[in-house]
C-alpha positions as CSV (number, residue, x, y, z in Angstrom):
1,M,0.0,0.0,0.0
2,A,2.8,2.4,0.8
3,T,4.4,1.8,-2.6
4,L,1.1,2.7,-4.4
5,I,0.9,5.9,-2.4
6,T,4.5,6.8,-3.3
7,I,3.9,6.1,-7.0
8,L,0.7,8.3,-6.9
9,Y,2.7,11.0,-5.1
10,Y,5.4,11.1,-7.8
11,L,2.8,11.0,-10.6
12,L,1.1,14.0,-9.0
13,L,4.4,15.8,-8.7
14,A,5.2,15.0,-12.3
15,F,1.7,16.2,-13.4
16,F,2.1,19.6,-11.7
17,A,5.7,20.0,-12.9
18,V,4.7,19.4,-16.5
19,G,1.9,22.0,-16.1
20,F,4.3,24.6,-14.7
21,I,6.8,23.9,-17.5
22,W,4.0,24.2,-20.1
23,N,2.9,27.5,-18.7
24,F,6.5,28.7,-18.4
25,R,7.1,28.0,-22.1
26,K,3.8,29.8,-23.1
27,S,4.5,32.9,-21.0
28,R,5.9,36.0,-22.6
29,N,6.2,38.0,-19.4
30,W,9.5,37.7,-17.6
31,Q,8.0,38.2,-14.2
32,A,5.5,35.3,-14.7
33,E,8.5,33.2,-16.0
34,A,10.5,33.9,-12.9
35,L,7.5,33.0,-10.7
36,Y,7.0,29.7,-12.6
37,L,10.7,28.9,-12.0
38,I,10.5,29.6,-8.3
39,V,7.4,27.5,-7.9
40,L,8.8,24.7,-10.1
41,L,12.0,24.2,-8.2
42,P,10.6,22.4,-5.1
43,F,8.5,20.1,-7.4
44,L,11.6,19.2,-9.4
45,L,13.7,18.6,-6.3
46,R,11.1,16.3,-4.8
47,L,10.5,14.5,-8.1
48,F,14.3,13.7,-8.5
49,R,14.4,12.9,-4.7
50,L,16.9,15.6,-3.9
51,K,14.9,17.0,-1.1
């Protein structure tokens, strides 16, 4: 059961990370891009198990 929860957790992280990357690439405003990068960083760290 714990393995299933872990897999779902990482799938959820990946889903949100892809969404942030998608919005980052579509954005033309540098302030919005900076915000997307700041928000994306913790998601990527957790996804790659660095934090």
